[in-house]
C-alpha positions as CSV (number, residue, x, y, z in Angstrom):
1,M,-0.2,0.0,0.2
2,N,1.3,3.8,-0.3
3,F,0.4,7.1,0.6
4,L,0.6,10.8,-0.6
5,D,2.8,13.2,2.2
6,L,0.8,16.7,2.1
7,F,2.1,19.3,3.9
8,A,5.1,17.2,5.0
9,G,6.9,19.0,7.1
10,A,9.8,16.8,8.6
11,G,8.5,13.7,8.4
12,G,6.8,12.7,11.8
13,L,3.5,11.5,10.4
14,S,4.8,10.0,6.9
15,E,7.6,8.2,9.6
16,G,4.7,6.4,11.2
17,F,3.2,5.3,7.8
18,L,6.9,4.5,6.3
19,R,6.9,2.0,10.2
20,A,4.1,-0.3,8.9
21,G,5.0,-1.1,5.7
22,F,3.1,1.9,3.2
23,Q,5.7,3.2,0.2
24,P,5.4,6.9,-0.4
25,I,4.3,8.2,-3.6
26,A,5.4,11.9,-2.7
27,H,6.5,14.1,0.1
28,I,5.0,17.7,-0.6
29,E,6.6,20.2,1.4
30,R,7.7,24.2,1.1
31,D,10.5,24.5,3.6
32,A,13.8,23.5,1.6
33,Y,15.4,22.4,5.0
34,A,12.2,20.1,6.1
35,C,12.9,18.6,2.6
36,K,16.8,18.1,3.0
37,T,15.4,16.1,6.2
38,L,13.3,14.1,4.5
39,E,15.8,13.5,2.0
40,T,18.0,12.3,5.0
41,R,15.5,10.0,6.4
42,S,15.0,8.5,2.7
43,I,18.7,8.1,2.4
44,Y,18.5,6.2,6.2
45,Y,15.9,3.7,5.0
46,Y,17.6,2.9,2.0
47,L,20.7,2.4,3.6
48,K,19.2,0.1,6.5
49,R,17.3,-2.0,3.9
50,N,20.6,-2.5,2.3
51,N,23.2,-2.9,5.6
52,A,25.4,0.2,4.9
53,L,24.4,2.2,7.6
54,H,28.2,3.3,8.4
55,F,27.9,5.5,5.4
56,Y,24.7,6.9,7.3
57,R,27.1,7.2,10.4
58,N,29.6,8.7,9.3
59,Y,27.6,11.7,7.7
60,Q,25.8,12.0,11.5
61,S,29.1,11.7,13.3
62,T,30.1,15.2,11.2
63,Y,27.2,17.1,13.1
64,N,30.1,19.5,15.2
65,S,32.4,19.3,11.7
66,P,32.9,22.4,10.2
67,A,31.0,23.0,6.8
68,I,33.2,21.7,4.7
69,E,33.7,18.8,6.2
70,R,30.1,18.0,6.5
71,E,29.4,18.5,2.7
72,Q,31.9,15.9,1.6
73,R,30.5,13.5,3.6
74,R,26.9,14.2,2.5
75,T,28.0,14.0,-1.0
76,E,29.3,10.4,0.0
77,L,26.5,9.6,1.6
78,L,24.2,10.5,-1.6
79,E,26.8,8.7,-3.6
80,A,25.8,5.5,-1.8
81,V,22.4,5.3,-2.8
82,P,21.1,5.0,-6.5
83,V,18.5,8.2,-7.5
84,N,16.0,6.2,-8.5
85,Q,15.7,4.4,-4.8
86,L,15.3,7.8,-2.5
87,E,11.5,9.0,-1.7
88,P,10.3,11.9,-4.6
89,I,10.2,15.0,-2.6
90,M,8.7,18.0,-3.8
91,N,9.9,20.9,-2.3
92,I,7.2,23.1,-3.4
93,E,4.6,25.4,-2.2
94,I,0.9,23.7,-2.5
95,S,-1.1,26.9,-3.9
96,E,-3.8,27.2,-6.3
97,N,-0.8,28.0,-9.3
98,T,1.3,25.1,-8.2
99,L,-1.5,22.7,-8.8
100,P,-1.2,21.9,-11.8
101,L,2.6,21.1,-12.0
102,I,2.0,19.0,-8.8
103,F,-0.6,16.6,-10.3
104,Q,2.0,16.3,-13.0
105,R,4.3,15.1,-11.3
106,I,2.0,12.5,-8.8
107,D,0.4,11.7,-11.9
108,E,3.5,10.3,-13.5
109,R,4.4,8.5,-10.5
110,L,0.9,6.8,-10.6
111,V,1.5,4.9,-14.1
112,H,4.0,3.0,-12.8
113,L,1.7,1.7,-10.0
114,P,0.1,-1.3,-11.1
115,D,-3.4,0.2,-10.5
116,N,-2.4,3.7,-10.6
117,Q,-4.7,4.6,-6.8
118,I,-3.0,6.4,-4.0
119,D,-4.5,4.6,-0.8
120,V,-4.0,7.1,1.6
121,I,-3.4,10.8,1.5
122,I,-1.7,12.0,5.1
123,G,-0.8,15.5,6.2
124,G,-2.0,18.9,8.3
125,P,-2.1,22.4,6.0
126,P,0.3,24.4,8.7
127,C,-1.8,25.2,12.1
128,Q,-0.4,28.7,13.1
129,A,-4.2,30.3,11.8
130,Y,-5.7,27.7,13.6
131,S,-4.3,28.4,16.9
132,L,-5.2,30.3,19.8
133,V,-1.9,31.2,20.9
134,G,-1.6,32.4,17.4
135,R,-5.0,34.3,17.3
136,A,-4.5,36.2,20.1
137,R,-1.3,37.6,19.2
138,D,-3.0,38.8,15.5
139,E,-5.0,42.1,16.1
140,N,-7.2,40.7,13.2
141,S,-7.6,37.0,15.1
142,M,-5.6,35.6,12.0
143,E,-8.9,36.1,10.1
144,D,-7.1,37.6,7.3
145,D,-4.3,34.7,7.0
146,P,-4.4,32.9,3.8
147,R,-3.5,29.3,5.6
148,N,-7.3,29.5,6.9
149,Y,-8.4,28.0,3.5
150,L,-5.3,25.3,2.8
151,Y,-7.7,23.0,3.5
152,K,-9.6,23.9,0.4
153,L,-6.1,22.8,-1.3
154,Y,-6.2,19.3,0.7
155,V,-9.8,18.5,-0.9
156,R,-8.7,19.0,-4.2
157,F,-6.1,16.0,-3.7
158,L,-9.3,14.0,-2.3
159,T,-11.3,15.0,-5.7
160,R,-8.4,13.9,-7.9
161,Y,-7.1,10.9,-6.5
162,Q,-9.8,9.5,-4.6
163,P,-7.9,7.7,-2.1
164,K,-9.2,4.7,0.0
165,A,-8.7,7.1,3.4
166,F,-6.7,9.8,4.6
167,V,-6.0,11.6,7.8
168,F,-6.1,15.0,8.7
169,E,-4.4,16.8,11.7
170,N,-4.5,20.0,13.0
171,V,-4.6,21.8,16.5
172,P,-7.3,22.0,18.7
173,G,-7.7,25.7,17.8
174,I,-9.5,24.6,14.7
175,L,-12.4,23.7,15.9
176,T,-13.0,27.2,17.0
177,A,-11.5,29.2,14.2
178,F,-14.7,31.8,13.1
179,K,-17.0,30.9,15.9
180,G,-16.6,27.2,13.9
181,T,-18.0,28.1,10.7
182,L,-14.4,27.4,9.5
183,F,-14.2,23.5,10.4
184,K,-18.0,23.2,9.9
185,N,-16.9,24.1,6.3
186,L,-14.0,22.1,5.9
187,Q,-16.4,19.1,6.7
188,A,-19.0,20.0,4.2
189,Y,-16.1,20.0,1.4
190,M,-14.2,16.4,2.3
191,K,-18.2,14.4,2.5
192,R,-19.0,16.9,-0.8
193,V,-16.3,15.2,-2.3
194,G,-17.6,11.5,-1.4
195,Y,-16.0,10.6,2.1
196,N,-17.5,9.5,5.2
197,I,-15.5,11.4,8.2
198,E,-15.2,11.3,11.5
199,A,-13.2,14.2,13.7
200,R,-11.6,13.2,17.2
201,Q,-9.4,14.8,19.7
202,L,-6.3,12.4,20.6
203,N,-3.6,12.9,22.8
204,A,-0.1,12.0,22.1
205,K,0.4,11.1,25.9
206,D,-2.5,8.2,25.1
207,F,-0.2,6.4,22.9
208,G,2.7,6.1,25.0
209,I,4.7,9.3,24.4
210,L,5.6,11.3,27.6
211,Q,4.2,14.4,26.5
212,N,0.2,15.7,26.6
213,R,-0.1,17.0,23.3
214,K,-3.8,17.3,22.4
215,R,-4.3,17.4,18.1
216,I,-7.6,16.9,16.1
217,I,-7.3,14.1,14.2
218,I,-9.7,14.1,11.4
219,V,-9.7,10.1,9.6
220,G,-11.9,10.1,6.1
221,W,-12.9,7.4,4.4
222,R,-14.6,7.0,0.6
223,K,-18.2,6.4,1.1
224,D,-18.0,2.7,-1.2
225,L,-15.9,1.2,1.7
226,E,-16.5,-0.7,5.2
227,F,-13.9,1.6,7.3
228,R,-14.3,3.1,11.0
229,Y,-12.1,5.1,13.2
230,P,-8.8,3.9,14.5
231,E,-9.5,2.6,18.0
232,I,-6.4,2.6,19.9
233,P,-6.0,1.7,23.5
234,V,-5.1,4.0,25.9
235,Q,-1.6,3.6,26.7
236,D,-0.1,4.9,30.2
237,T,3.6,5.1,31.6
238,D,5.5,3.9,34.0
239,H,7.7,6.4,33.8
240,I,8.4,10.2,33.9
241,V,10.3,12.4,31.6
242,N,13.4,12.7,33.0
243,D,13.8,8.5,32.1
244,L,13.6,10.1,28.8
245,L,16.2,12.4,29.2
246,I,18.9,10.9,31.3
247,D,21.0,9.1,29.3
248,L,21.9,12.1,27.6
249,P,25.8,14.0,28.1
250,P,25.1,16.6,30.5
251,I,25.8,20.0,29.4
252,S,25.6,23.5,30.0
253,S,24.3,26.6,28.6
254,G,26.3,27.7,24.9
255,I,27.8,23.6,25.1
256,A,27.8,21.7,22.2
257,H,28.4,18.1,22.9
258,R,31.4,17.2,21.1
259,G,31.5,13.4,21.2
260,I,28.8,11.0,19.5
261,G,28.7,8.7,23.0
262,Y,25.9,8.2,25.5
263,R,25.9,8.7,29.2
264,L,24.5,6.0,30.1
265,P,23.8,2.5,28.5
266,N,20.6,1.6,26.5
267,S,17.2,1.3,28.6
268,L,14.1,-0.7,28.2
269,L,11.7,2.4,27.5
270,L,14.2,4.3,25.3
271,K,14.0,1.0,22.9
272,N,10.5,0.2,23.4
273,M,9.6,3.8,22.2
274,K,12.1,3.2,19.2
275,I,14.2,6.2,20.0
276,R,17.3,4.8,20.8
277,D,19.6,1.6,18.6
278,D,22.2,-0.1,20.4
279,D,24.4,1.2,17.9
280,D,23.3,4.9,17.9
281,I,25.3,7.6,18.3
282,V,24.5,11.6,20.1
283,T,23.6,14.2,17.6
284,H,21.9,17.8,17.8
285,H,23.1,17.6,21.5
286,I,24.1,22.2,21.7
287,A,22.7,23.9,24.1
288,R,21.5,27.7,23.4
289,S,23.5,30.3,25.1
290,H,21.3,32.3,27.6
291,T,22.5,35.7,29.1
292,Q,23.1,35.6,32.8
293,R,19.6,37.3,33.7
294,D,17.6,34.3,32.1
295,L,19.9,31.7,34.0
296,D,19.6,33.3,36.9
297,I,15.6,33.5,36.4
298,Y,15.8,29.2,35.1
299,K,17.3,28.8,38.6
300,V,14.0,30.2,40.2
301,V,12.0,28.7,38.2
302,V,13.1,25.1,37.9
303,E,14.1,25.2,42.1
304,K,10.1,26.0,42.8
305,W,8.7,23.2,40.7
306,N,11.7,20.6,42.0
307,E,11.1,21.8,45.3
308,E,7.6,22.4,45.6
309,E,5.8,21.5,42.1
310,M,5.0,25.3,41.9
311,R,5.3,27.1,38.6
312,I,6.1,30.4,38.5
313,K,4.2,33.7,36.9
314,Y,7.0,36.0,35.3
315,T,5.4,38.8,38.0
316,D,6.1,36.4,40.8
317,L,9.8,36.4,40.1
318,P,12.2,39.1,41.9
319,K,12.1,42.3,41.2
320,K,15.6,42.7,39.5
321,L,14.4,39.6,36.9
322,I,11.5,41.5,35.5
323,T,12.5,43.6,32.4
324,H,9.8,43.1,30.1
325,Q,7.0,45.8,30.0
326,N,4.3,43.1,29.3
327,L,3.0,41.7,33.0
328,T,-0.7,40.9,31.8
329,S,-0.1,38.4,29.2
330,F,1.7,35.4,28.5
331,L,3.3,35.0,32.0
332,D,3.9,31.6,31.8
333,R,6.6,32.4,29.8
334,F,9.0,30.8,31.8
335,K,8.1,26.9,32.3
336,V,10.2,24.1,33.0
337,I,9.8,20.5,31.7
338,A,8.0,18.8,34.2
339,G,10.7,15.6,34.4
340,N,9.6,13.9,37.7
341,E,6.1,14.0,35.9
342,K,4.8,11.5,32.9
343,Y,4.4,14.0,30.9
344,S,5.8,17.1,29.4
345,H,3.8,19.7,28.2
346,T,3.4,20.3,24.3
347,I,6.4,20.9,22.5
348,V,5.3,23.7,19.6
349,A,7.4,25.4,16.9
350,H,7.4,28.5,18.8
351,I,10.8,26.3,20.9
352,S,12.4,28.2,17.9
353,K,12.1,31.5,19.0
354,D,14.0,31.0,22.9
355,G,14.1,28.1,25.1
356,H,12.0,29.7,27.9
357,H,9.5,27.4,27.9
358,Y,11.4,24.5,27.2
359,I,14.1,24.7,30.7
360,H,16.2,21.7,31.2
361,P,14.6,20.4,34.5
362,D,18.5,19.3,35.6
363,I,19.0,23.0,37.5
364,K,23.3,21.9,37.3
365,Q,22.8,22.0,33.6
366,N,20.8,25.4,33.5
367,R,19.7,25.7,30.4
368,S,16.8,24.8,27.7
369,I,16.2,22.0,26.2
370,T,18.5,20.6,23.3
371,V,17.4,20.2,19.8
372,R,17.9,16.1,20.7
373,E,15.9,16.6,23.7
374,A,12.8,18.2,22.3
375,A,13.0,15.2,19.3
376,R,13.2,12.9,22.5
377,I,10.3,14.5,23.7
378,Q,8.1,14.3,20.2
379,S,9.1,10.8,20.4
380,F,11.7,10.8,17.1
381,P,14.4,8.2,17.1
382,D,17.9,9.5,17.9
383,N,18.8,8.5,14.0
384,Y,16.6,11.0,12.8
385,F,18.6,13.4,12.1
386,F,17.4,17.1,11.2
387,E,18.9,19.5,8.6
388,G,19.5,23.1,8.8
389,P,20.2,25.1,11.3
390,R,18.9,24.9,14.8
391,T,16.1,27.1,14.4
392,A,15.0,25.6,11.6
393,N,15.5,21.8,13.3
394,F,13.2,23.2,16.2
395,V,10.5,24.6,14.2
396,Q,10.4,21.2,12.2
397,I,10.1,19.3,15.7
398,G,7.8,21.4,17.0
399,N,5.5,21.4,13.9
400,A,5.0,17.4,13.3
401,V,3.2,14.3,14.6
402,P,4.8,12.3,16.9
403,P,6.3,9.5,15.0
404,L,5.4,6.5,17.4
405,M,1.2,8.1,17.0
406,A,1.9,8.2,13.8
407,E,3.2,4.6,13.8
408,K,0.1,3.5,15.8
409,L,-2.7,4.9,13.7
410,A,-0.6,4.0,10.5
411,F,-0.5,0.0,11.6
412,W,-4.7,0.7,12.4
413,F,-5.1,1.8,8.5
414,K,-3.2,-1.5,7.5
415,I,-5.0,-3.3,9.0
416,Q,-8.8,-1.8,8.0
417,L,-7.4,-1.7,4.4
418,D,-5.9,-5.3,4.4
419,E,-9.8,-6.2,4.8
420,L,-11.6,-4.1,1.9
């Protein structure tokens, strides 16, 4: 079975379908760094199938190396994979103007399939326009944002290719955008082109992920097919977030982990979550540099949480540390990851702006979390290599569907489609 990946991002949703055995028709994504990440992931899968992961490890190990060395290793990496073995990735924005070209390229791919059929379409348009925080920060509540209507372009793919089923993912704010009329219109569009649909709010923590992350997952299936919404048993955990981070080498503000080794041996939790293999190496473990004032604030925030499990509002900080003029909104701007609880708060793309909302729970390290730590909280495996600068890495991670959640949804799809 195959799938078409729209608004693909760094590939969190597609990673789940790949693990379930689906083959990609194409990944379509406008961000160049995310596309490069998708390409690197495609290379990983090819090399793994052909017992040649040493090429991949060599490339991973240059993460902290000078750019010229990294480019040389990437050239070697690309040379190890036949071009026709890479997953098709379209670095293009989905719009009315680009649809003809995108359809043409997909059609060219479908010609080579036995039934010229797409089995599943997956993806979710950028969520900033539906985000409650985004609407609160915009003077027009994002009503003028053209991204509000990207769902119509998603439906154009349903209309043209009539897949057996689809997954549409977005933030809970999509339910209330335009006082609920946008979501009603979205559902009407999908039903009009021939699909039964069901929308539910799912939480990543119910899928064995150590993160409290609520998302709206719309599942649709053609009206001529017997299908039903995924029913996946809730999976609780006996672990805490610290268990997810403890094996990574301790570093301080502004410090990069220069080696590739771990602090501790692999754990059952990391193995079960498919985060770490025994032959994995550490990458993307570089701490942001912070000002002394921020570091002082971090200490106050972490101490208060670790000792009393109390969240501090910005206005509760010592007066000498308060410098912002806004003292009425976003007062939780400094927030520690709750290492002693089962679930972290939600990782979002704003982590790319600063790390104040994602402070490491170990006060001795006194810093915000690294790209690798954010990736783990999202259930990305350590062998997932994010391309581009750190800011781009954080955006890719914050916008993604957790791969472990996606995998469980994908296996449900596989079971249902096998029965058709």
